[in-house]
N, C-alpha and C positions, 0 to 999 in steps of 0.2 A: 243791553238786551237785544237791540236791533242787530248788532253785529253777530250775536250768537245765532239769531234766527237766520240771518243771511248765510252764515257758515254752514248751518245744518241743511239749509236748502241747497247749498252748493254741493255738499257731500251726497245728498239724495240724488241730485241731478247727475252727478258723476257716476254714481252707482247704476242709475238707469241707463245711462249712455254706454257704460263699459260692461254691462251685464255682470255686475259684481257678484263674486262667489265667496267672499270672506265673511265668516260669521264669528260671533263671540260664543262663549261656552253656553250661553242661553239661547243660541240660534238667532241672535239679533244681528241683522245685516249691517256690515260695516262697508262703507263705500270704497270702490276701487278694486281692481283685480290684482295689482301689485302693491306691495307695501315698501315704503322707503324710510330709512332712518338716516338722517344726515343728507338726504337728497329728496328733491320734489319731483324727480323723474325716474322712479324705480324701473330698472330694465328687466327684472325677474320678480318672482313671487315675493322674495324678501331681499332687499337691496340695502346693505349697510355701507355707508361711505364716510371716510374721514380724510382729512388732509394733513394730519400730523402723525408722527411715529408713536402710536399708542395701541392699546388693546381694542379690538373691534367687538368681540362677542365673548361673554363669560357665562358658562353653565356651572352652577355651584350647588353642592350638597354639603352642608356643614356638619352632617352626622359622621363621626369618625368611623363608625362600624357600618356605614352605608356606602353607596356608590352613586356616581353620576353617569348617566348613559345617554348617548345620542344614537338614535336608531334610524336606519335607512330602509325603506320598503320599496318594492316594485309591484307589478301587477299580481304576483304570486306571493301571498303573505308569508309563506314558509321560506322564501328566498330573501331574507333580510340580513343586514350587516349592522354591527354596532361598534361605536367607540365607547369604551367604558373606563372610567377612572375610579379606582376603589379608594375607600377611606383609609386613613393612616392606621386604624385599629381593626380593619376588616380581617376576620380570622381565616386560617387555612392558606392554601396555595393552589396553583393550577394542577389539575389532576395528572398524576404520574410523575411530576417533577416539582412538588411544592417547595422544596428547599432552595431550588434555583430561582423560582419565580413565585414568591409569596404574594398573596393578594394585596397586602398592605401597601398602599400607594402605587399599585401596579396600573399601567396603562395597557389596554388590549384593544385590538381592532379585529373584527371578524366575528366568527361564531364558534361555539363548542370549545372554549378555552384557547382562543387564538383566532387566526393563526399568527398574527404579529403581536409580540409581547415586548414591553420595555419595563424592566423592574425599577424600583426606587434606587437600587444600587448602581444602575446603569447597564446591567446585563441586557442583551438583546436576543430574542428567540423567534424563530419561525417554526411553527408546529404543523403537523398534519393530523386531522381527526379521521380515523378510519375504523369501522367495526367496533365503535365504542371505546377506542384506545387513542390517546394523544401521544404522538411521538415527535420529539424535537428533531427537525431535519437540519436546522441551522441554529447554532448556539454560541454566542460570544460572551465569555466570562469577563466582566468588567475588571475584577481584581487582578487577574493574571494576563488579560489580553488574549488568552487562548481561544481558538475557534474550534467548535465541534461540529461534525457533519454526520448525518445519517442516523443518529441515535440520541437518546436523552441523557447519556452519561455526562458528568462534568468533564470538559476537555482537559487533558493532562499535559498536552504539548501545544506548540504554536498552532498546528493543524492536526486535529485528532479525529479520525474516522472510526466511529464506534456504533455498530448496528446491533440490533437485538437478534440477528440471525446467526446460525452456526457458521455460515459462509459469508465473508465480506470481500468485495472486489472493487478495486479502483481501476477503471478502464480509461485508456488514452488512445484515441484514434485521430486520423487526419482525413482530409477530403480527397485523397488520391482516388482516381476513378476505379481502381481495382479493389478498393476496400468496401466492406459493408459493415453493418452494425456489430457483427460477431467477430471482426478482426481487431487488430491493434495490440497494445501492450496491456497486460493485466498484472496487478499486484494483489495477491490474494492471501487471506487467512482462512483456513479451514480447521476449526477446532484449535488445537495447539500448533498446527503446522502452518508454515508461511511459504509463499513462493512468488517468484517474478517470472512471467512467461510471455514470450513473443508469440502470438497466435499466427503470425505470418510464416511462410516458408523462407525465412531469412535469418540474419544474425541477431544476437543480443549482445550489445557492447557496453563496457564500462570503461571510464577513463577519467583523466584529470588533466589540468592545464590545457584544456581544449584539444586533447588528443586521446585516442583509444589506446588503452593499455591491456585490456582483456577482451577477448572475443569468443563467443560461443557460436559455433556454426550450426546450421539446421541438422547436420548429421550427428551432432552431439560431441564433436571434437572441440577442444579448448585450446586457444592460442594466447600465450602471454608474450607480448612483444610485437614486432612489426613485420614478421615474415609469415608465410603460409604454413599451415600445419601439414607435415608430410603425410602422404596416404598411408593408411593402415594403423595410425596411431590416434589415441584419444586426447593426448596432451602434448604440447610442445612449448618449451620455455626458452625464449631467446636469452643468450648469454649465461645460461646455466642456473643451478639452484644451490644455495648455501643453506645447510640445515645441520642441526646438532645431532639428529638421529634419523635414520631411514630403515625401514623394514620392508623386505620384499617377500611375498608369499608365493609358494608353489602349489599347484593343484593336487598333486598326489606324490607318493613316495617314489614312483618311477622317474620323476623329474629330478630327483637328487641322485648322488653318485655312490650310494652304498652298495649298488649292484656289483661294484668292483670286487668286493669281498665274497661274492657268491662262488661256490665250488666250480660252477660251469663257466666262469668268466674267462674269456680268451685274452690272456695277457701276452702281448706280442713279445717275442724274443728281442733282446737288446740289439742284436745285429740288424733286425728288421727296422727297429726304431732308428738306428744309426743311418741305414740306407735311406729311409724316408727323409730324415733331416738333411742329408746331403743333397737329395733331389729337390726338396721343396722349401728348405730354410725355415721350417716351423714344425712343431710337434704334430703327430697324427691326431686328427679330430679337433684341432684348435684352428680357428680362422687365421688366415694370413693378415699381415699388416694392411695390404691393399683391400681385402674384404672388409676389414674394420673401418677403413676410410670410407668405402663405398656404402656400407650398410649399417655402420654402428654396431653396438653389441647389446644383447639382452642381458641385463645385470644378473638375473637369477640363473639363466642358462650358463653364462660365463663363470659365475661362482661355482656352479655344479661341475663344469668342465675342468676348472682349475683344481677343485677338490679331487676329481677323478684322477688327474695326473699326480697329485700328492699321494693318493692311495696306491696308485700303480708304483710310484717310487718306493713307497713303504713295502710293498710286496717284493720289489726288486732287492731292497736292502735286507729284508728277512731272508730271502733266498740266498743272497750273497753271504749273509752272516752264517747261515747253515753250512755253506760251502767252506767258509773260512774255519769254522769249528771242526769240520770233518778233516780238513787239511792239517790243522793243528794236532788233532788226535792221531792221525796217521804219522805225522812227523815225530811225535813222542814215542810212538810204538817202534819206529825205525831206530830212534836213538837208544832204545833199551836193548836192542838186539846186538 
């Protein structure tokens, strides 16, 4: 009894000296400003100390449809945060994505359905609560290992950006002094359309084996290979193109050669064609070999020009055939006399 009296007196004296502020539920004063478990020198309000590898603190709710909650408050009661562990049979799931994060065995930290979630299956989520709506901004699916960003959909690939907006953009920038937040590379989806755009006044390049193989210039010209795109053209392919089919369009009928068959077409006499060939070593209206070397050829224009010459040859043959028929007729008439 004497020991108990001395212990009580000691606690009372410690409380008086330390201005104790610790009370029981019945507002009974308990001596000491700090409480120690496993230590007689608590450094904070509650100090738990152990010197073996074991559990230090356990909060348990044995009700399967209940939950255990640890709440942190500051000077503003509305600005609180919670650690919550739901029971194994707790019904429902987190608002807007219950199938991904059912409440059963869920661990959450924060407020309003998150923002940090760890499901019993191992899925991890970070959500944002805004205007009454929860949206998963980070979502790791434990089964597949896929990571979802920007939206609540189940991620379908290793990294899946899926937002609830009609336009979704992935932006990449660097810290170059001439850049600002609106610059950089953007990969976009707008409805069913998708695009990749360099917002800078520079090139967009694609490559493999650590080398650029395709370059889009800011003027809109495209280069495949390691040389510069010639001026005046939108596409240049180094070493040529191999294809099973090619189709070249013309803008209007005037760019094709059927005008040769018009009644007012000026078909040169063959003597003039002969003189031109002797003087220039190529057909009238057809580029010379040197011109082709210097400037190349326009496929559509060259096809039209070659067809023009074929049609002119056809006219020459028709005219020649008429002359032959007339000569044969005259020859028969002479033989009958």
